[in-house]
N, C-alpha and C positions, 0 to 999 in steps of 0.2 A: 346776292348771298351765295347762290348756287355756284357762281363763277369762283368766288373765293374759296369755297369748299373744294371745288375741282383743283384749283391750284394747290391747296394744301395736300390733297391726295397725290397729286403729281410730285410734290416735294417729298412727301413720305415715301413713295415708291422709289425715287431717285436715292434717298438717304439710306433706306433699308437695303436697296440694291448695292450700295457702295459700303455698307457696313462691314466691319472686319469680320464679324461672325460668319458672314456668307460670302467672304471673298474668294474662297476656293471653289465655288460653284460656277456653273455655266450662267450665261446671261438669262436663259429661259428658266433656270431653277431659281435664280435670284428674283425675277419678275413674279414667279409663282408665289413665293412667300410674301413679297411685298404687296401682292394683291389682296392679302388676308387683313391689311391694317385698317384700323378704325381711327378717325381723327377726333380728338377732344382738345378743348381749350379750358385752361384753368386761369382764374384771376390771381392777382398779386396776393400772397399770403394764404391761399387756398390749399388744402391738404390733398395731395395726390393719392397717398396711402399712408396708413398708420403702422407703427410697430405693432406686430401681432395680428394684423389683418390678413385675410387670405391672400395668397399669391396667385391670383387668377390670371395675370397678364404681365408681359414686359413691355417696355416702352422705348421709343426712340424720340430724342427731344429735336423738334423742327425749329423752334424759337424760344427765346427767354432762358432763364437760368433755374435749376432745381437744386434745393439745399437737401442733401442726405444727412441726417442728424440722429443722435440717440441722447436720452437723458443721462447726464453724469451722476455719480454718486452723491454730489452735494445739491442736487435738484436743478442745475443749469442744464443747458443744451450744449452738447458737444457735436460740432459739424465734422463729418467725416470726409465729405467731399462736395464739391459743386459740380453739378452736371451741365455741361455746355452743349449748344446746338450741334448735332452730328453724333453725339454719344448715345448709347443705349444703356438702360439701367433696369432693375427689378427683375433681372433674369434668374437669380439664385432661387428665389421662392418658386418661380415657374417650373424650374427644373426638378426640385426636390418635393414640391407639393407641400411644403411647411409654411409657416407663417412668416410674415416680413420681418426682417432683422433690423429694421430702422424705419424712421419717418422720412417721407418725401414731401417737401413743402415748395410751392412755387415762389421764388423770390420776386418775380414780376409776371405780367401775363405771358402764359406759355402755351405753345401748341405742341401737342403730342400724337405720335403714331403709336397706336396700341395693338399688340398681337397677343391674343388669347392663348391661354395655356394648351388647350387641345390642339389648336393649329400648330403651335411651336413644336410640341412633342411629336406630332404627326409628321411634321416636316423633317425633324432630325432623324426619325425612324426611316424615312424614305431616303435620306441623304446622309449616310454615316460619314462621308468626307468633310462634313461641316463640323464634326465634334472637336477636332484638334483646335480649330480656331476658337471654339467656345471655351475650352480649358485655358486657352491663352488669355481671354479677356477675364475670366474668373480669377486667374492667378495675378492678373494686374490689379484687379479690385482688392484682393487680399493683401497684396504688398502695400497698397495705398492706405488701406485701414490700419494695418500693422505699423506703418510709419507715423500716422496720426497718434496712435496710443503710445508709441515709443517716444515721441517728441514730448507729449504731455507729462509722461513719467520721468523722463531723464534730462530734459533741456529747461533752461530758465526761460522766462516769459519773453525777454527781448529776443532771444534767438529764435524761439517759436513763432513770434509775430513777424520777425524778418523773413523767415522761410515761407510762411503762409502768404505774405505780400508779394514775394517773388513768384510764387505758384499763381497768384492771381493775375500778375502782370503777364505771365507766360501763356495763360488760357484765355486771355481777351481776344475778341475778334478785332484785330488791328493789324493792318499790313505794314505800317509804318516801322522801318528798321530801328529807329532811335530808341535808345534805352529810356527807362522811366515812364511816367504817365499817371493818369488817375485811377485811383483804386475805388471801385464802385460799390463800396459797402461801408456802412456807419462803424462807429467805433464799438457800439454794442455788438454789432454783428461780428466784427472782427474778434471781439473778446469771446464770443461763443465759439468761433472757429478754432481759437487756441487754448480753450479751457481756462481763460482767465476772467477778470471782471473789467467792466467798462473803466473804472477808475484807474486800474493798473495800466491798462492799454493806453488811456489818455496821458498818463505821466510819462510812459516810454515815448509816445509819439511827440509830446512837447519837448522832451529832451532832444530827440533827433531833429525837431524843427530848429532848435537853437544851434545845432551842428550842421544845418543845411542839407540834411538828408531828405526830409519831407517838408512839404508845406501844408498846413492845416488851415482851410477856410471853411466857410459856412456850409456844412453838409458834404464836404469832400476831403480827401487826402490825395495829394499829388507827390508822387516819388520824384525828387529833384536830382538825386544822385544814386543811380542804381548800383554803381560799383561800391559805394560806401555801404549800401544795403546789403550787398552780397558779402562784404566783409563782416557785418553784424550778424549774418546768418551762420557764420562758423563758430562752433563752440569754443570757448576759450581754453 
């Protein structure tokens, strides 16, 4: 067990050292911030933090997938983004000291490297050269969230669904150059990601299956024709 924890710490140090937030620093400076990390594991479906909870720490994801989501006006869940291994999240509340602006849920078993607010703020005070990279990451987060809300407000469900599926294909850990592949989320989860219902997503996918764009089997959705999916992602 100690060996596994030691390996996780090494992974955390490597990940945080390579993180875009700290890429402008020296190797020694990156090692210093990485040394402050604490490792935690969350089971599938477990809450990492809730909307409105204190922002005591930021995190880097070592393994697994984290769902960042907020309640929609109709009571459903709207997924803002999916955090993949190598990404950091939870930094906004750490910086301004306010409450969390979304929920973070473990999609599957996840291992996180956690940096607490006091350590992060002390680090940035000592290393002002890191601030521009932090602003860059925050701007990327804001643009991504704006994109999700704009798509829900302005685009029809089939376009939103096609765009989301393409983003999921792009974010997967897959070195194969071929287009297409398996979408590792259920129809209900896809519906939450695009602000729709499971029934509407199912109708859309069934239509696409008849056209040879996707293949629906027990518990999985496989993109058979990514070029066609890219065409579907373009608003009419």
